[in-house]
N, C-alpha and C positions, 0 to 999 in steps of 0.2 A: 247173674241175671235175676230179674225180679221174680221169675217163676220159682226160684230157689227159696221162697218164703212160704212153704206149704202151711205154716201155722196161722197165716192170715186168712180169716174167714171173710172173703170178699163181699158176700151178700150182706154182712152186718154193717157195711159202710154205705150202701147205695140208697140215695134219694132218687127214686125213679121219676124222671121228668116227662111230662106230656105238655110241652110248652110251644108246640108248633101253632101258629096263629089260627090255622084252620082245623084244629083238633075237634072232632065230633064227640057227642055223648057216648057213642059206641067205642071210640078210641080211649076215652076216659075210663070207661068200664074195663077195657082190656088192660089198661095201665094198672088199675086197682087190683084186678084179678092176678096179674103177674106179681105185683108187690106182695099180695097175700100168699101166693104160692111159695115165694122164696123168703118170706118174712123180712122184707126190706124195712129199714127204719121209717121211711116216709115216701109218700108220693108228692110231687110238686106240680101243681096245676094252676091255671089262671083263676082269678077271683070268681069268674062266672061259673066255674066248674066245681067250686069248693063244696057247695051243698050236695051235689051228686056224689062226690068222692066221700064226703063225711057219712052219707047214708050207706054207701057201699062198704065202708070200712068200720062201721059202728061195731064196737066191741072187740075190734082187732088191735094188735099192738102197733101196726103201721099207722103213723101219724099223717094228718093232712097238712101239707105245706102249700103256701101260695106266695105269689110274687107281688110286691108293692112298688109302685113307681117304675114299673118295668117296661122297656129296658133302659130308658134314658136317665131316670132318676131326677128329671127336671120338672116334675109337677110340684105344686106348692105344698108346704108343710100341712096345710089344712086338708088338702085333697088326699095326701098320703095317709094322714091320721084317720080320716074317714074311711078310706079304702081298707086300712088295717083293722079298724074296729068292726066294720061290716063283715069282713072276712072271718073274724073271730066269732061273731054272732052266728055266722052260717056254718061254723064247725072247724075252722082252721086253728091249729095249735102251734104252728110254726110259720114264721113270716120272713121271707127273703126280701129285704128292702134295699133298693138301689140308692146309694148316697148321691147327693147332688155334686156331680163332678165339676160343674162350672164354679160352684162355690169353693170347692177344694183348690182349683186352679187359681182363684182370685184371693185365696187366703182367708175366706170367711169361715173360720173354724168354729166360732161360737154358734153360727147359724146351723152348721151341720150337727154340732153337739145337741142343741135344743131340739132339732127335728127328730133325731134318733132317740134321745132321752124321752121325749113325749110319747113316742110309739112304744118304747119299752115299758114305760110306767102305766100308760093308759090301757094297754092290752094285757099286760101281765103274762104274755106268752113268750115262747122261744123266738128271739129275733136274730136273724143272720144278716149282717151288713154286707152288701155286695159292693166291693171296692172297684171292680173293673180294672184289674191290675195291668192288662195289656196297654192301657192308655196312660199309665202313671210311671213316673220315675221312682226309683227306690226310696228317695227322700219323701215323695208324696205318699207312697205306700205306707211307710212308717208313720207319717203324720195321720193319715186316715185311720190306720189301725188303732193308734193311741186314742184318737177322738172317740171312735166307736166303742172301744173297751170302756173308756171313762163314762160313756153314755149308758152302759149297761147291757150291751149286746151279748148274746151267748155264743155266737160264732162270727168269724170273719169268712166271707165267701169270696173267691177270687174273681169270678166272671159271670156275666150273663150268658156268654157264648155268642153274642151278637157282634162283638167288636174285637174278637181275638180270644184265644183259648188259654187254658191254664198251663203253667210250666212247673217242672220240679223245682226250679230255682225260686220261683215265687212262693211256693209252699214252704220251702226251706227258710226263706226270708221271714215269712209270717210266723213260722215256728220259733225262730230266734227272737222275734218281737214278743209273742204271746207267752212263751215259756209255760205253756199248759194252762194259762189263766182262762182261756176260752177255746172253743173248738175251731177247727179250720175245715171249711167245705171247699174242696177242689172241684171246679166245674168249668166246662167249656172245652169241647173237642177231645173228650176221653173216648178213644176208639179201640184200645186193645187192653187185654188183661194185664200184660206186662206194664203198660203205662199206669194202669190203675194201682197196681201193687207198688210201683215206684213212688207214686204220690203218697200212698199210705206210709211207706217207709220214711219219706221226707217229712211227714208230720200231719197229713190229712186225717181228719177223724170222720168226715163224710165225703161222699163222692156224688156230685150231681151229674146225672147222665140219663139219656133216653135209651141206652143200650144195655140195660141191666142183665137181661137174660143172655144176650149175645156175649157179654164179658164172661159170665159164668161158664157158658158153653165153650168158649175159647180156652179158658183155663183148664177145664176138665179134659179137653182133647189133648192139650199139650202135656198135661200130667200123665195121661195114658201113654202118650208117645214116649215120654221119658222113661216110663217103667219098661217099655219094650226094648229100650236101647241096651 
């Protein structure tokens, strides 16, 4: 079972998300407070909340991540680039960018490459390409991954969580493609500590979830129960 990997520090993988459309400033503050408490690598918020998060996390190791072209990926390259550069100006150092899935389906690989490369080059920050794996065939996943790596992204991210969740199989596939060249962010529907650890074992180097504290508490309870057996 995944719980048999006590050497994995689950907190070290969590990008704590506050991406509900109705997230209030108070909820953003709670997200940042939780991330600081557990020393999560990043919080992931909407662009409108970046400035608040950056102020709350100033001087902390937890990075401010935001989403670009979220959740459809269908805004224009100009809009995505503006959204990304404005987010960096407001304090974001990590950008989760949804690729244009319609372009991928149509075979417009050069357009996807130029869009992602421009964001990587113009911002100079950590870019994570959201592939939305639940909507793609394995062939399309491979193609999207190669395009985005060539464009200079630092991570491949599986999902927005809006159109289906992450699977261990998809993380394993991305791991076989990347071979450690870039990170893999597993995201979408991570509800249990066992699932989280399984994703890490499969190759995930970050986990996008709104359930950070819940996952840690689940794991602590199960490890205590195991000691009692």
